C-alpha positions as CSV (number, residue, x, y, z in Angstrom):
1,M,19.8,-19.6,-48.6
2,I,21.6,-17.9,-45.8
3,K,18.5,-16.1,-45.3
4,M,16.4,-19.3,-44.9
5,L,18.8,-20.8,-42.6
6,R,18.8,-17.6,-40.5
7,K,14.9,-17.7,-40.2
8,L,14.6,-21.3,-39.4
9,F,17.5,-21.0,-36.7
10,V,15.0,-17.9,-35.2
11,I,12.1,-19.9,-35.4
12,L,13.7,-23.1,-33.9
13,L,15.2,-20.5,-31.1
14,L,12.1,-19.2,-30.1
15,A,10.2,-22.9,-30.0
16,A,13.1,-23.9,-27.8
17,L,12.3,-21.0,-25.6
18,F,8.3,-21.1,-25.4
19,A,7.5,-24.1,-26.9
20,P,4.8,-25.9,-24.1
21,L,6.5,-29.0,-22.7
22,G,4.6,-31.8,-21.0
23,C,1.1,-31.2,-21.7
24,G,0.3,-34.8,-22.4
25,K,1.9,-37.8,-24.2
26,D,-0.9,-36.9,-26.9
27,E,0.0,-33.2,-27.3
28,V,1.9,-32.9,-31.0
29,V,3.4,-29.2,-31.4
30,D,4.7,-28.1,-34.9
31,L,8.1,-26.0,-34.0
32,T,7.6,-24.1,-37.3
33,R,4.4,-22.7,-36.4
34,Y,4.5,-19.3,-34.4
35,R,2.1,-16.4,-34.4
36,T,2.3,-12.7,-33.9
37,V,0.0,-11.2,-31.2
38,V,-0.3,-7.7,-29.8
39,I,-0.9,-7.5,-26.2
40,R,-2.9,-4.5,-24.8
41,V,-3.3,-3.2,-21.2
42,P,-5.3,0.0,-20.2
43,A,-3.3,3.2,-19.2
44,D,-3.4,5.1,-16.4
45,T,-5.6,7.7,-18.1
46,Y,-6.5,11.4,-17.4
47,F,-10.1,12.2,-17.5
48,G,-9.9,15.6,-16.7
49,Q,-10.5,15.3,-12.6
50,R,-7.5,15.5,-10.9
51,T,-9.6,15.1,-7.6
52,P,-8.1,12.7,-5.1
53,G,-9.9,9.2,-5.6
54,D,-10.7,10.1,-9.3
55,P,-9.0,8.1,-12.0
56,G,-5.7,10.2,-13.4
57,E,-2.5,11.5,-13.0
58,A,-3.3,11.5,-9.1
59,S,-2.5,7.4,-9.4
60,T,0.7,5.8,-11.0
61,L,0.4,2.5,-12.3
62,Q,2.7,0.6,-13.3
63,I,3.6,-1.0,-17.0
64,P,3.6,-5.2,-17.1
65,S,6.9,-6.8,-16.8
66,N,5.6,-10.1,-17.0
67,L,3.2,-12.0,-19.1
68,Y,1.8,-15.4,-18.2
69,F,0.0,-17.5,-21.3
70,F,-2.2,-20.6,-21.0
71,T,-3.3,-22.1,-24.7
72,I,-6.1,-24.0,-25.2
73,Y,-6.4,-26.1,-28.3
74,T,-7.3,-29.6,-29.7
75,P,-4.8,-31.2,-31.8
76,R,-5.3,-31.9,-35.5
77,N,-4.1,-35.1,-35.8
78,V,-4.7,-36.5,-32.5
79,Q,-7.9,-37.9,-30.8
80,A,-8.4,-36.1,-27.8
81,A,-11.6,-36.1,-25.5
82,T,-10.9,-32.9,-24.1
83,P,-8.8,-29.8,-25.1
84,L,-5.1,-29.8,-24.0
85,V,-3.7,-26.7,-22.2
86,S,-0.5,-25.3,-22.8
87,A,1.8,-22.6,-20.5
88,F,4.5,-20.8,-20.5
89,L,5.8,-17.2,-19.7
90,I,7.8,-14.4,-20.6
91,A,9.6,-12.4,-17.8
92,Q,11.5,-9.1,-17.2
93,I,10.1,-7.4,-20.0
94,S,11.3,-3.7,-20.2
95,S,8.7,-0.8,-19.6
96,D,10.0,1.0,-22.9
97,S,9.3,-1.9,-24.9
98,W,5.6,-1.0,-25.1
99,T,4.0,1.4,-27.2
100,P,1.9,4.0,-26.3
101,V,-1.7,4.2,-27.8
102,S,-3.4,7.7,-27.9
103,D,-7.0,8.7,-28.6
104,A,-7.9,11.9,-31.1
105,T,-7.0,14.4,-28.2
106,G,-3.7,12.8,-27.8
107,T,-4.1,11.6,-24.3
108,V,-2.8,7.9,-23.7
109,I,-5.1,5.4,-23.5
110,S,-3.2,2.1,-23.3
111,Y,-0.2,0.4,-23.9
112,Q,0.7,-2.5,-26.4
113,R,3.6,-4.7,-26.9
114,T,4.1,-7.3,-29.6
115,V,4.7,-11.2,-28.8
116,Q,5.7,-13.7,-31.0
117,L,4.0,-17.1,-29.4
118,P,4.7,-20.7,-30.3
119,L,1.3,-22.3,-31.4
120,P,0.8,-25.9,-31.3
121,D,-1.0,-27.9,-34.7
122,A,-4.3,-26.9,-34.3
123,D,-6.5,-24.9,-36.5
124,E,-7.3,-22.3,-33.8
125,V,-6.6,-21.7,-29.9
126,T,-8.1,-19.8,-27.0
127,L,-5.5,-17.8,-25.7
128,Y,-5.6,-16.6,-21.7
129,V,-3.2,-13.9,-21.0
130,V,-2.2,-12.2,-17.4
131,A,-0.2,-9.5,-17.5
132,S,1.4,-8.0,-14.1
133,H,4.1,-5.4,-13.1
134,D,5.3,-7.9,-10.2
135,P,6.0,-11.1,-10.7
136,L,3.2,-13.4,-9.7
137,A,5.1,-16.5,-7.7
138,D,1.4,-18.7,-7.6
139,M,1.4,-18.2,-11.8
140,E,5.2,-19.0,-12.2
141,T,4.4,-22.3,-10.2
142,L,1.4,-23.3,-12.2
143,V,3.1,-22.8,-15.1
144,G,6.5,-24.7,-14.5
145,Q,3.9,-27.6,-13.2
146,V,2.0,-27.6,-16.4
147,R,5.0,-27.4,-18.3
148,S,6.5,-30.4,-16.8
149,G,3.4,-32.4,-16.8
150,A,2.9,-32.2,-12.9
151,V,-0.3,-30.7,-13.1
152,T,-3.0,-31.0,-15.9
153,L,-5.5,-28.2,-16.4
154,D,-8.6,-27.6,-18.8
155,E,-10.5,-24.4,-20.0
156,Q,-12.6,-24.4,-16.9
157,A,-9.3,-24.5,-14.5
158,V,-7.4,-21.7,-16.3
159,S,-11.1,-19.4,-16.9
160,S,-11.1,-19.9,-12.7
161,L,-7.8,-18.8,-12.0
162,Q,-7.6,-16.4,-9.0
163,L,-5.2,-13.7,-7.9
164,A,-4.1,-13.1,-4.8
165,P,-2.6,-10.4,-2.9
166,V,-0.1,-12.2,-1.0
167,Q,1.3,-15.1,-2.8
168,A,1.9,-18.8,-1.8
169,D,5.8,-18.0,-1.1
170,G,4.7,-14.8,0.9
171,S,5.4,-12.1,-1.6
172,S,3.4,-9.4,-2.0
173,V,1.3,-8.2,-5.3
174,S,0.1,-4.7,-6.4
175,I,-3.4,-5.8,-7.7
176,A,-3.7,-2.4,-9.1
177,D,-0.9,-3.6,-12.0
178,V,-2.4,-6.9,-12.8
179,Y,-4.5,-7.5,-16.2
180,A,-5.9,-10.3,-17.8
181,G,-7.7,-11.1,-20.9
182,S,-8.3,-14.0,-23.7
183,G,-9.2,-14.2,-26.9
184,L,-9.6,-17.0,-30.2
185,L,-6.8,-17.3,-32.6
186,L,-6.5,-18.8,-35.8
187,T,-3.0,-20.3,-35.9
188,D,-2.0,-19.8,-39.7
189,E,0.9,-17.7,-39.4
190,N,-0.3,-15.3,-42.3
191,A,-3.2,-14.5,-40.6
192,V,-3.8,-10.7,-39.7
193,N,-2.4,-9.9,-36.2
194,E,-4.7,-10.2,-33.4
195,T,-5.0,-8.1,-30.3
196,I,-5.7,-9.3,-27.0
197,V,-7.2,-6.7,-24.7
198,C,-6.2,-6.9,-21.1
199,Y,-8.3,-5.3,-18.4
200,H,-7.6,-4.6,-14.9
201,V,-8.3,-7.4,-12.4
202,A,-9.2,-5.1,-9.5
203,A,-10.9,-1.6,-9.7
204,K,-10.3,1.4,-7.8
205,F,-12.8,2.3,-5.3
206,D,-13.2,5.9,-4.1
207,V,-15.1,6.9,-0.9
208,I,-16.0,10.1,-0.1
209,Y,-17.7,11.0,3.1
210,N,-19.1,14.4,4.3
211,L,-20.5,15.7,8.0
212,S,-24.2,17.4,8.1
213,D,-24.4,20.6,9.4
214,D,-25.1,19.2,12.6
215,F,-21.4,19.1,13.1
216,R,-20.7,22.7,12.4
217,A,-19.9,25.4,15.0
218,G,-23.4,26.1,16.6
219,G,-24.6,22.4,15.7
220,A,-25.7,19.6,18.1
221,F,-22.3,17.4,17.6
222,S,-20.1,20.6,17.0
223,A,-17.7,19.1,19.4
224,W,-17.4,15.7,17.5
225,H,-15.4,14.9,14.1
226,V,-14.1,11.4,12.2
227,K,-11.5,9.8,13.7
228,A,-11.4,6.3,11.4
229,F,-13.4,5.3,8.5
230,T,-13.2,1.3,8.5
231,L,-14.1,-0.6,5.3
232,K,-15.0,-4.4,5.8
233,N,-15.9,-7.3,3.8
234,R,-12.8,-6.9,0.9
235,I,-12.6,-10.0,-1.1
236,G,-9.6,-11.9,-0.5
237,K,-9.0,-13.1,-4.1
238,G,-10.3,-12.0,-7.6
239,F,-11.1,-13.9,-10.5
240,Y,-8.5,-13.4,-13.6
241,F,-11.1,-13.8,-16.5
242,Q,-14.4,-14.1,-14.3
243,P,-14.6,-10.6,-12.3
244,T,-18.3,-10.8,-12.3
245,A,-18.3,-14.2,-10.6
246,N,-16.3,-12.4,-7.4
247,S,-18.7,-12.5,-4.3
248,Y,-18.2,-12.2,-0.6
249,V,-19.3,-15.9,-0.2
250,A,-17.1,-17.5,-2.7
251,Q,-14.1,-15.8,-2.0
252,E,-12.0,-15.3,1.5
253,A,-12.0,-11.7,3.2
254,L,-9.2,-9.4,3.6
255,P,-8.8,-7.7,6.9
256,D,-10.5,-4.4,7.4
257,Y,-9.3,-1.4,5.7
258,T,-9.1,1.7,7.9
259,F,-8.8,5.1,6.7
260,D,-7.0,7.4,9.4
261,P,-8.1,10.9,8.3
262,G,-5.4,14.2,9.1
263,P,-6.6,17.1,10.7
264,G,-7.9,18.5,7.1
265,N,-10.1,15.5,6.7
266,N,-12.1,15.6,9.9
267,F,-15.4,16.8,8.4
268,Y,-15.0,15.9,4.8
269,G,-12.8,12.8,3.6
270,R,-11.9,11.0,0.8
271,F,-9.6,7.8,-0.1
272,D,-9.5,5.2,-2.6
273,L,-8.0,1.7,-2.6
274,Y,-7.8,-0.9,-5.5
275,I,-10.1,-4.0,-4.4
276,F,-11.5,-7.0,-6.5
277,Q,-14.9,-5.7,-7.3
278,P,-17.9,-7.6,-5.8
279,S,-20.7,-8.5,-8.6
280,V,-23.0,-6.7,-5.8
281,M,-21.5,-3.7,-4.8
282,E,-22.7,-3.1,-1.3
283,F,-20.3,-2.5,1.3
284,P,-20.4,-2.6,5.2
285,W,-18.5,0.2,7.1
286,T,-18.1,1.6,10.5
287,V,-17.4,5.6,11.2
288,T,-15.1,5.9,14.3
289,L,-15.9,9.7,15.5
290,T,-14.8,11.1,19.0
291,D,-15.2,14.5,20.6
292,G,-11.5,14.2,21.8
293,T,-12.4,12.2,25.0
294,T,-14.9,9.9,23.9
295,E,-15.3,7.6,20.9
296,R,-18.5,6.8,19.3
297,F,-19.3,4.4,16.5
298,L,-21.6,4.2,13.5
299,N,-21.9,1.2,11.2
300,G,-23.7,1.2,8.2
301,M,-24.1,-0.3,4.8
302,S,-24.2,1.3,1.5
303,T,-24.5,0.8,-2.2
304,A,-21.4,2.0,-4.4
305,T,-22.3,3.8,-7.8
306,D,-20.5,2.3,-11.0
307,V,-18.7,5.4,-12.6
308,S,-16.6,2.9,-14.9
309,T,-15.5,4.2,-18.0
310,G,-14.3,2.4,-21.2
311,Y,-10.5,2.3,-19.7
312,A,-11.0,1.2,-16.3
313,A,-13.3,-0.4,-13.7
314,Y,-14.1,2.7,-11.2
315,F,-16.7,2.8,-8.3
316,R,-17.7,5.5,-5.8
317,L,-19.2,5.2,-2.7
318,N,-20.6,8.8,-1.5
319,L,-21.6,9.1,2.2
320,T,-23.5,11.9,4.2
321,I,-22.9,11.4,8.2
322,N,-26.0,12.5,10.1
323,G,-25.2,11.5,13.6
324,I,-22.6,10.0,16.1
325,G,-23.9,6.3,16.6
326,S,-23.4,4.5,19.8
327,D,-20.9,3.9,22.2
328,T,-20.7,0.4,20.8
329,G,-22.0,0.6,17.3
330,N,-24.6,-1.8,17.6
331,E,-27.6,0.7,17.4
């Protein structure tokens, strides 16, 4: 009897903490129902290439500390024109509560965490998950609005949610450390535990440039070297759950990103950054060259190569610079 009461207390406590609130007057939540789900995110995996810009130990990604959930469902005993949406979050998760998952070689390829979710009285639900190291102020606001009933979402609205590097309250988010995924769950508490795999919302973009032999000693441009490499048309927001919908037309742009090479990068350079991967990977760029007194500009448009692996979205732009352009860059 005591064990039964303890179990009931735990279930009621979980329901009180996480039960979706205010999602419509017709919503029916069975407080005795919950489900264990495994959330998995990719690790910062070492692939054997430690050159800066390659995925691997040169990068340091953060394990998520915040989980945001949206549950799409149709109640069993209620006539609903469209599925209902619930929302809740779990914040301030310690990094050591995630379990590393290794491949056959012992390399950590992902981390996973088991969570217990309150479920509505429905046969199945579609669960959307966002995992982030930094708190996502915009997402916290939205979850609160859904729970209070101030905002009503449908599945299309959830699947179309976007991440912004700068949130509405002015806080900054490391887009490298944000993951998202979704999956269908049966609500039977005796069902086999499901794993929701979350992937990077942003992708690592590796840029490599080389100068042709004309820039070497004795060449036509031997007095010139690269002063700056500017990458343009970075997408300002990225879809959490529809990365293939990212485009320059549909989403606002970020300011240009400029790489300022040191003395060791004047003739060969490499840099990387995390960006929202566009559906068409064509990037305009400007290379600024100087001979110490005069600047010249070389503009171009290049298509990046997709070198993604099973663990991470990753692509590369590899350029050879053959000239010094013009004084305006409008050649």
